DSSP file (Angstrom, degrees, kcal/mol; ACC not computed):
  #  RESIDUE AA STRUCTURE BP1 BP2  ACC     N-H-->O    O-->H-N    N-H-->O    O-->H-N    TCO  KAPPA ALPHA  PHI   PSI    X-CA   Y-CA   Z-CA
    1    1 A M     >        0   0    0      0, 0.0     4,-2.2     0, 0.0     5,-0.2   0.000 360.0 360.0 360.0 -35.0    0.0    0.0    0.0
    2    2 A G  H  >  +     0   0    0      2,-0.2     4,-2.0     1,-0.2     5,-0.1   0.887 360.0  48.9 -66.3 -37.8    2.9    2.4    0.7
    3    3 A V  H  > S+     0   0    0      2,-0.2     4,-2.3     1,-0.2    -1,-0.2   0.900 110.1  51.5 -67.4 -40.9    4.3    1.8   -2.8
    4    4 A I  H  > S+     0   0    0      1,-0.2     4,-2.4     2,-0.2    -2,-0.2   0.901 109.4  50.9 -62.6 -40.4    0.9    2.4   -4.4
    5    5 A A  H  X S+     0   0    0     -4,-2.2     4,-2.5     1,-0.2    -1,-0.2   0.914 109.3  50.4 -63.4 -42.1    0.6    5.7   -2.4
    6    6 A A  H  X S+     0   0    0     -4,-2.0     4,-2.2     1,-0.2    -2,-0.2   0.900 110.8  48.9 -63.9 -39.7    4.0    6.8   -3.6
    7    7 A V  H  X S+     0   0    0     -4,-2.3     4,-2.5     2,-0.2    -2,-0.2   0.919 111.2  49.5 -64.8 -43.2    3.1    6.1   -7.2
    8    8 A L  H  X S+     0   0    0     -4,-2.4     4,-2.5     1,-0.2    -2,-0.2   0.902 111.2  49.5 -63.3 -41.2   -0.2    8.0   -6.9
    9    9 A F  H  X S+     0   0    0     -4,-2.5     4,-2.3     2,-0.2    -1,-0.2   0.902 110.7  50.9 -63.1 -40.2    1.6   10.9   -5.4
   10   10 A G  H  X S+     0   0    0     -4,-2.2     4,-2.2     2,-0.2    -2,-0.2   0.917 111.3  46.8 -64.2 -44.0    4.2   10.9   -8.2
   11   11 A I  H  X S+     0   0    0     -4,-2.5     4,-2.7     2,-0.2     5,-0.2   0.920 112.5  50.0 -62.6 -44.2    1.5   10.8  -10.9
   12   12 A A  H  X S+     0   0    0     -4,-2.5     4,-2.4     1,-0.2    -2,-0.2   0.895 110.7  49.9 -62.8 -38.7   -0.4   13.6   -9.2
   13   13 A F  H  X S+     0   0    0     -4,-2.3     4,-2.4     2,-0.2    -1,-0.2   0.903 111.7  48.3 -65.6 -41.3    2.8   15.7   -9.0
   14   14 A F  H  X S+     0   0    0     -4,-2.2     4,-1.8     2,-0.2    -2,-0.2   0.918 112.9  47.0 -65.5 -44.7    3.5   15.1  -12.7
   15   15 A I  H  X>S+     0   0    0     -4,-2.7     5,-1.4     1,-0.2     4,-0.6   0.905 114.6  47.3 -65.0 -41.0    0.0   16.1  -13.7
   16   16 A H  H ><5S+     0   0    0     -4,-2.4     3,-0.7    -5,-0.2    -2,-0.2   0.908 113.2  48.6 -65.9 -41.6    0.0   19.2  -11.6
   17   17 A G  H 3<5S+     0   0    0     -4,-2.4    -1,-0.2     1,-0.2    -2,-0.2   0.799 113.0  45.9 -71.1 -28.3    3.4   20.3  -12.8
   18   18 A S  H 3<5S-     0   0    0     -4,-1.8    -1,-0.2    -5,-0.2    -2,-0.2   0.470 101.5-130.7 -94.1  -0.6    2.7   19.8  -16.4
   19   19 A N  T <<5 +     0   0    0     -3,-0.7     2,-0.3    -4,-0.6    -3,-0.2   0.855  42.9 172.7  53.9  38.4   -0.7   21.6  -16.2
   20   20 A T      < -     0   0    0     -5,-1.4     2,-0.6    -6,-0.2    -1,-0.2  -0.603  31.6-128.2 -76.9 133.7   -2.4   18.7  -18.1
   21   21 A S        +     0   0    0     -2,-0.3     2,-0.3     6,-0.1    -1,-0.0  -0.744  39.9 164.5 -86.5 125.7   -6.1   19.0  -18.2
   22   22 A T        -     0   0    0     -2,-0.6     5,-0.1     1,-0.1     2,-0.0  -0.802  38.2 -94.1-130.3 170.7   -7.8   15.8  -17.0
   23   23 A N    >   -     0   0    0     -2,-0.3     3,-0.8     1,-0.1    -1,-0.1  -0.215  51.7 -88.0 -80.2-178.0  -11.2   14.7  -16.0
   24   24 A V  G >  S+     0   0    0      1,-0.2     3,-1.1     2,-0.2     6,-0.3   0.838 122.8  56.9 -62.5 -36.0  -12.3   14.7  -12.3
   25   25 A W  G 3  S+     0   0    0      1,-0.3    -1,-0.2     5,-0.1     0, 0.0   0.785 113.6  38.0 -70.1 -26.8  -11.1   11.1  -11.6
   26   26 A F  G <  S+     0   0    0     -3,-0.8    -1,-0.3     4,-0.1    -2,-0.2   0.047  84.6 126.7-114.3  26.4   -7.5   11.8  -12.6
   27   27 A S  S <> S-     0   0    0     -3,-1.1     4,-2.3     1,-0.1     5,-0.2  -0.468  73.0-112.8 -76.1 156.7   -7.1   15.3  -11.3
   28   28 A P  H  > S+     0   0    0      0, 0.0     4,-2.2     0, 0.0     5,-0.1   0.861 116.3  54.5 -59.4 -34.8   -4.1   15.9   -9.0
   29   29 A E  H  > S+     0   0    0      2,-0.2     4,-2.1     1,-0.2     5,-0.1   0.919 109.3  45.1 -67.2 -42.6   -6.4   16.5   -6.0
   30   30 A S  H  > S+     0   0    0     -6,-0.3     4,-2.1     2,-0.2    -1,-0.2   0.874 113.9  49.8 -70.4 -35.2   -8.3   13.2   -6.4
   31   31 A L  H  X S+     0   0    0     -4,-2.3     4,-2.3     2,-0.2    -1,-0.2   0.865 109.8  52.2 -67.4 -34.9   -5.0   11.3   -6.9
   32   32 A M  H  X S+     0   0    0     -4,-2.2     4,-2.4    -5,-0.2    -2,-0.2   0.912 109.8  48.2 -65.2 -42.3   -3.6   12.9   -3.8
   33   33 A L  H  X S+     0   0    0     -4,-2.1     4,-2.1     2,-0.2    -2,-0.2   0.894 111.5  49.9 -66.3 -39.0   -6.7   11.8   -1.8
   34   34 A A  H  X S+     0   0    0     -4,-2.1     4,-2.3     2,-0.2    -1,-0.2   0.901 111.2  50.1 -64.5 -39.6   -6.4    8.3   -3.2
   35   35 A G  H  X S+     0   0    0     -4,-2.3     4,-2.4     2,-0.2    -2,-0.2   0.898 109.7  49.9 -64.5 -40.3   -2.7    8.3   -2.2
   36   36 A L  H  X S+     0   0    0     -4,-2.4     4,-2.4     2,-0.2    -1,-0.2   0.867 109.5  52.0 -66.1 -35.7   -3.5    9.5    1.3
   37   37 A T  H  X S+     0   0    0     -4,-2.1     4,-2.3     2,-0.2    -2,-0.2   0.928 111.3  46.6 -65.9 -44.2   -6.1    6.8    1.7
   38   38 A C  H  X S+     0   0    0     -4,-2.3     4,-2.2     1,-0.2    -2,-0.2   0.882 112.1  51.4 -63.9 -37.7   -3.5    4.1    0.6
   39   39 A L  H  X S+     0   0    0     -4,-2.4     4,-2.2     2,-0.2    -2,-0.2   0.900 109.7  49.1 -66.9 -40.3   -1.0    5.6    3.0
   40   40 A A  H  X S+     0   0    0     -4,-2.4     4,-1.4     2,-0.2    -2,-0.2   0.903 111.6  49.0 -64.3 -41.0   -3.4    5.5    5.9
   41   41 A L  H  X>S+     0   0    0     -4,-2.3     5,-2.3     1,-0.2     4,-0.7   0.882 109.9  52.7 -65.8 -36.7   -4.3    1.9    5.1
   42   42 A H  H ><5S+     0   0    0     -4,-2.2     3,-0.9     1,-0.2    -2,-0.2   0.914 108.3  49.7 -63.7 -42.1   -0.6    1.1    5.0
   43   43 A L  H 3<5S+     0   0    0     -4,-2.2    -1,-0.2     1,-0.3    -2,-0.2   0.783 106.9  55.9 -69.3 -25.0    0.0    2.7    8.4
   44   44 A L  H 3<5S-     0   0    0     -4,-1.4    -1,-0.3    -5,-0.2    -2,-0.2   0.633 122.2-107.6 -78.6 -13.5   -2.9    0.6    9.7
   45   45 A G  T X<5 +     0   0    0     -3,-0.9     3,-1.1    -4,-0.7     2,-0.3   0.505  68.1 147.2 101.0   5.7   -1.2   -2.6    8.5
   46   46 A V  T 3 < +     0   0    0     -5,-2.3    -1,-0.3     1,-0.2    -2,-0.1  -0.586  69.2  18.3 -75.3 134.4   -3.4   -3.4    5.6
   47   47 A G  T 3  S+     0   0    0     -2,-0.3    -1,-0.2   -46,-0.1   -45,-0.1   0.620  82.8 122.2  84.7  13.4   -1.5   -5.0    2.8
   48   48 A T    <>  -     0   0    0     -3,-1.1     4,-0.6     1,-0.2     3,-0.2   0.715  65.5-138.2 -81.1 -18.1    1.5   -6.1    4.8
   49   49 A G  H  >  -     0   0    0     -4,-0.2     4,-0.7     1,-0.2    -1,-0.2  -0.117  27.9 -70.9  87.2 173.6    1.0   -9.8    3.9
   50   50 A W  H  > S+     0   0    0      1,-0.2     4,-1.1     2,-0.2    -1,-0.2   0.748 122.2  67.1 -78.5 -23.3    1.2  -12.9    6.0
   51   51 A Y  H  > S+     0   0    0      1,-0.2     4,-0.9     2,-0.2     3,-0.4   0.906  98.4  50.7 -65.6 -41.6    5.0  -12.7    6.3
   52   52 A A  H  < S+     0   0    0     -4,-0.6    -1,-0.2     1,-0.2     3,-0.2   0.806 108.6  52.4 -67.1 -29.6    5.0   -9.6    8.4
   53   53 A R  H  < S+     0   0    0     -4,-0.7    -1,-0.2     1,-0.2    -2,-0.2   0.758 102.0  60.0 -78.8 -23.5    2.5  -11.1   10.8
   54   54 A R  H  <        0   0    0     -4,-1.1    -1,-0.2    -3,-0.4    -2,-0.2   0.773 360.0 360.0 -74.1 -25.4    4.6  -14.2   11.4
   55   55 A R     <        0   0    0     -4,-0.9    -1,-0.2    -3,-0.2    -2,-0.1   0.509 360.0 360.0 -72.9 360.0    7.5  -12.3   12.7
């Protein structure tokens, strides 16, 4: 989930920096919110897999 959040933040940064016009679903703000959601889920432990729980 942390990697997905980083990718979403990177795409949002690129779209914002290039002033590309996109629809509502791919706007930098919506990608930022999706990245923050993935980051929050990562911090909660979602998506860590079974290996991390065995340790």
